[in-house]
Backbone as ProteinMPNN parsed JSONL, in Angstrom:
{"seq_chain_A": "MLAVNGYFDGNTCIALDTSHFHPNQRLVITALDEDIDASDIQKQKEKALAELHGVFGMLTHEEAEDIRNNRVNFKERY", "coords_chain_A": {"N_chain_A": [[17.262, 1.096, 8.794], [15.329, -0.43, 6.86], [12.702, -2.992, 6.36], [10.516, -4.623, 3.873], [7.964, -7.08, 2.886], [7.594, -8.61, -0.245], [7.446, -9.164, -3.441], [8.288, -10.182, -6.725], [6.869, -10.328, -10.023], [7.294, -11.292, -12.237], [8.209, -8.876, -13.814], [8.015, -6.787, -12.913], [9.214, -5.124, -9.34], [7.29, -5.911, -6.306], [6.226, -4.084, -3.516], [4.833, -5.073, -0.535], [4.01, -3.684, 1.299], [4.014, -0.138, 1.254], [3.776, 2.305, 2.737], [5.921, 3.446, 4.206], [7.817, 4.299, 2.569], [9.101, 6.94, 0.376], [9.065, 9.219, -2.308], [11.639, 9.187, -4.013], [13.448, 7.56, -2.941], [16.429, 5.539, -1.757], [16.789, 2.272, -2.466], [17.194, -1.079, -1.302], [17.455, -4.396, -3.228], [17.004, -7.724, -2.227], [16.913, -10.63, -3.26], [15.504, -13.629, -2.364], [15.993, -17.251, -1.779], [13.767, -18.89, -1.648], [10.66, -19.648, -3.025], [7.202, -17.722, -2.83], [3.528, -18.426, -2.263], [0.637, -17.745, -4.243], [-1.978, -17.478, -2.282], [-0.676, -16.557, -0.439], [0.383, -14.072, -0.762], [-2.175, -13.234, -1.254], [-3.1, -13.256, 1.514], [-1.668, -11.614, 2.824], [-2.225, -9.109, 1.577], [-4.867, -8.827, 2.355], [-4.728, -8.648, 4.834], [-3.364, -6.449, 5.187], [-5.537, -4.636, 3.597], [-7.321, -4.717, 5.858], [-6.317, -3.236, 7.942], [-6.602, -1.271, 6.935], [-9.423, -0.446, 6.501], [-9.701, -0.209, 9.262], [-9.136, 2.322, 9.436], [-10.735, 3.548, 9.281], [-14.194, 5.226, 10.817], [-12.387, 6.655, 12.237], [-12.441, 9.385, 11.792], [-14.34, 12.059, 12.23], [-17.815, 12.83, 11.704], [-17.679, 15.138, 10.467], [-14.977, 16.029, 9.034], [-15.013, 13.772, 7.292], [-16.932, 14.389, 5.685], [-16.271, 16.906, 4.609], [-13.842, 15.755, 3.706], [-14.617, 14.548, 1.473], [-16.427, 16.401, -0.06], [-14.227, 18.179, -0.949], [-12.143, 16.808, -2.301], [-10.212, 16.041, -5.377], [-10.831, 15.455, -8.677], [-8.356, 13.31, -10.686], [-8.346, 13.913, -13.381], [-10.015, 15.867, -13.502], [-8.488, 17.671, -12.649], [-6.23, 18.264, -14.669]], "CA_chain_A": [[16.954, 0.55, 8.094], [13.424, -1.146, 7.012], [12.711, -4.391, 5.438], [9.469, -5.169, 3.808], [7.738, -8.29, 2.08], [7.415, -7.927, -1.456], [7.782, -10.488, -4.621], [9.081, -10.647, -8.258], [5.652, -10.629, -10.699], [7.947, -11.627, -13.553], [8.504, -7.695, -14.602], [8.828, -5.964, -11.65], [9.462, -5.93, -7.843], [6.034, -5.646, -5.747], [6.239, -4.51, -1.978], [3.376, -5.132, 0.033], [3.702, -2.745, 2.071], [4.996, 1.056, 0.888], [3.612, 3.319, 3.508], [7.21, 4.02, 4.887], [8.425, 4.922, 1.68], [8.65, 8.228, -0.212], [9.638, 9.782, -3.46], [13.203, 9.188, -4.57], [14.081, 6.982, -1.61], [16.822, 4.456, -2.413], [16.244, 0.911, -1.898], [18.467, -1.96, -1.607], [16.53, -5.445, -3.376], [17.488, -8.579, -2.385], [15.893, -11.737, -3.76], [15.788, -14.747, -1.389], [15.886, -18.575, -2.628], [12.154, -19.215, -2.02], [9.21, -18.541, -3.712], [5.885, -17.558, -1.966], [2.536, -18.971, -2.671], [-0.078, -16.613, -4.664], [-2.396, -17.382, -1.329], [0.281, -15.447, 0.674], [0.212, -12.636, -1.203], [-3.355, -12.57, -0.84], [-3.432, -13.05, 2.838], [-1.225, -10.283, 3.257], [-3.273, -7.805, 0.801], [-6.166, -9.017, 2.965], [-4.173, -8.204, 6.032], [-3.454, -4.481, 4.5], [-6.552, -4.025, 4.02], [-8.153, -4.738, 7.213], [-5.583, -2.471, 8.407], [-7.26, 0.508, 6.141], [-10.298, -0.797, 6.708], [-9.466, -0.09, 10.896], [-9.012, 3.717, 9.831], [-12.54, 4.138, 9.068], [-13.916, 5.381, 12.048], [-11.029, 7.759, 13.349], [-12.675, 10.576, 11.139], [-15.369, 12.487, 12.413], [-18.482, 12.846, 10.08], [-17.72, 16.503, 9.252], [-14.038, 15.404, 8.765], [-15.167, 12.774, 6.283], [-17.824, 15.117, 4.678], [-14.92, 17.665, 4.001], [-12.43, 15.258, 2.603], [-15.781, 14.131, 0.112], [-16.715, 17.443, -0.621], [-12.997, 18.729, -1.384], [-11.54, 15.986, -3.316], [-10.666, 16.3, -6.919], [-10.657, 13.421, -9.33], [-7.141, 13.886, -11.239], [-8.77, 14.077, -14.636], [-10.44, 17.558, -13.244], [-7.078, 19.161, -12.588], [-5.763, 18.632, -16.176]], "C_chain_A": [[15.683, -0.287, 7.934], [13.841, -2.255, 6.165], [11.04, -4.538, 5.241], [9.101, -6.576, 3.256], [7.452, -7.688, 0.548], [7.584, -9.736, -1.887], [7.898, -9.76, -5.973], [7.463, -10.896, -9.173], [6.121, -10.942, -12.038], [8.538, -10.001, -14.121], [8.843, -6.751, -13.544], [8.791, -6.252, -10.381], [8.268, -5.074, -7.012], [5.879, -5.189, -4.286], [5.001, -4.301, -2.009], [3.244, -4.05, 0.979], [4.764, -1.228, 1.778], [4.456, 1.991, 1.869], [4.757, 3.795, 4.386], [7.835, 4.254, 3.975], [8.305, 6.384, 0.851], [9.535, 8.511, -1.161], [11.252, 9.682, -3.354], [14.533, 8.681, -3.238], [15.233, 6.302, -1.994], [16.686, 3.594, -1.568], [17.009, -0.143, -2.18], [17.286, -3.342, -1.498], [17.166, -6.787, -3.274], [16.168, -9.888, -2.432], [16.272, -13.203, -2.814], [15.176, -15.685, -2.496], [13.97, -18.874, -2.821], [11.533, -18.599, -2.232], [8.058, -18.796, -2.574], [4.866, -17.975, -2.877], [1.727, -17.74, -3.168], [-1.047, -16.737, -3.171], [-1.852, -16.844, -0.322], [0.477, -14.389, 0.619], [-1.33, -11.932, -0.764], [-3.898, -12.416, 0.491], [-2.968, -11.894, 3.266], [-1.778, -8.529, 2.469], [-4.03, -7.945, 1.74], [-5.993, -8.345, 4.186], [-4.006, -6.45, 6.351], [-4.739, -3.906, 4.358], [-7.949, -3.987, 4.512], [-7.553, -3.811, 7.894], [-6.518, -1.215, 8.028], [-8.266, 0.375, 6.524], [-10.976, -0.1, 8.829], [-9.396, 1.783, 10.751], [-10.25, 4.36, 9.92], [-13.038, 4.083, 10.535], [-13.403, 6.498, 12.659], [-11.584, 9.09, 13.045], [-13.7, 10.932, 11.857], [-16.256, 12.716, 11.258], [-18.083, 14.114, 9.406], [-16.381, 16.329, 8.942], [-13.944, 14.989, 7.324], [-16.155, 13.425, 5.574], [-16.806, 16.161, 3.962], [-14.181, 17.474, 3.093], [-13.425, 14.462, 1.262], [-16.34, 15.333, -0.777], [-15.635, 18.162, -1.381], [-12.372, 17.867, -2.121], [-11.592, 15.97, -4.731], [-9.832, 15.497, -7.775], [-9.551, 14.373, -10.136], [-7.814, 14.059, -12.421], [-9.208, 15.396, -14.313], [-9.273, 18.252, -13.153], [-6.302, 19.346, -13.499], [-6.489, 18.85, -17.05]], "O_chain_A": [[15.102, -0.76, 8.91], [14.866, -2.445, 5.51], [10.306, -4.569, 6.228], [10.077, -7.321, 3.163], [7.153, -6.522, 0.288], [7.726, -10.807, -1.297], [7.467, -8.609, -6.051], [6.9, -11.912, -8.769], [5.322, -10.852, -12.971], [9.428, -10.089, -14.966], [9.871, -6.081, -13.441], [8.433, -7.373, -10.02], [8.241, -3.843, -7.013], [5.283, -6.056, -3.647], [4.242, -3.75, -2.807], [2.128, -3.658, 1.322], [5.971, -1.203, 2.019], [5.118, 2.988, 1.581], [4.48, 4.561, 5.31], [8.939, 4.595, 4.4], [7.168, 6.852, 0.793], [10.71, 8.165, -1.033], [11.878, 10.237, -2.451], [15.639, 9.051, -2.845], [15.165, 6.456, -3.214], [16.515, 3.724, -0.356], [17.532, -0.206, -3.292], [16.538, -3.574, -0.548], [17.904, -7.089, -4.211], [15.061, -10.005, -1.905], [17.423, -13.634, -2.742], [14.442, -15.467, -3.461], [13.249, -18.999, -3.811], [11.425, -17.398, -1.985], [7.986, -19.695, -1.736], [5.072, -17.965, -4.091], [2.009, -16.669, -2.63], [-0.804, -15.66, -2.628], [-2.497, -16.633, 0.706], [0.727, -13.639, 1.562], [-1.639, -10.848, -0.268], [-4.869, -11.704, 0.75], [-3.633, -11.148, 3.985], [-1.676, -7.35, 2.806], [-4.016, -6.875, 2.348], [-6.843, -7.58, 4.641], [-4.334, -5.651, 7.229], [-5.055, -2.843, 4.893], [-9.041, -3.594, 4.1], [-8.337, -3.337, 8.716], [-7.012, -0.396, 8.803], [-8.451, 1.331, 7.277], [-12.054, 0.227, 9.327], [-9.567, 2.493, 11.742], [-10.64, 5.389, 10.472], [-12.611, 3.279, 11.364], [-13.978, 7.179, 13.508], [-11.34, 9.994, 13.844], [-14.222, 9.919, 12.322], [-15.841, 12.806, 10.103], [-18.086, 14.285, 8.187], [-16.521, 16.682, 7.771], [-13.24, 15.459, 6.43], [-16.289, 12.848, 4.495], [-16.643, 16.117, 2.742], [-13.805, 18.155, 2.139], [-12.915, 13.916, 0.283], [-16.637, 15.231, -1.968], [-15.969, 18.754, -2.408], [-11.802, 18.552, -2.97], [-12.653, 15.905, -5.352], [-8.688, 15.048, -7.696], [-9.612, 15.593, -10.287], [-7.805, 15.283, -12.292], [-8.639, 16.234, -15.013], [-9.136, 19.394, -13.592], [-5.596, 20.354, -13.499], [-6.048, 19.122, -18.166]]}, "name": "protein", "num_of_chains": 1, "seq": "MLAVNGYFDGNTCIALDTSHFHPNQRLVITALDEDIDASDIQKQKEKALAELHGVFGMLTHEEAEDIRNNRVNFKERY"}
């Protein structure tokens, strides 16, 4: 069982870390009694972005160039 932080934006439940989810995975959503500050959400997003930036530099120049050359814009696919 996995627990991730998230919040309810008034319409939708938003998970702040979705890297562990896969399509059609069943979820159990638990509402806590406490509210979170918008600043907490911003801090968690900044942390996730910093972790993503940590991935940059792990690819060789050739691997990054291959990704750039072979990416397909969604609109171009259909």
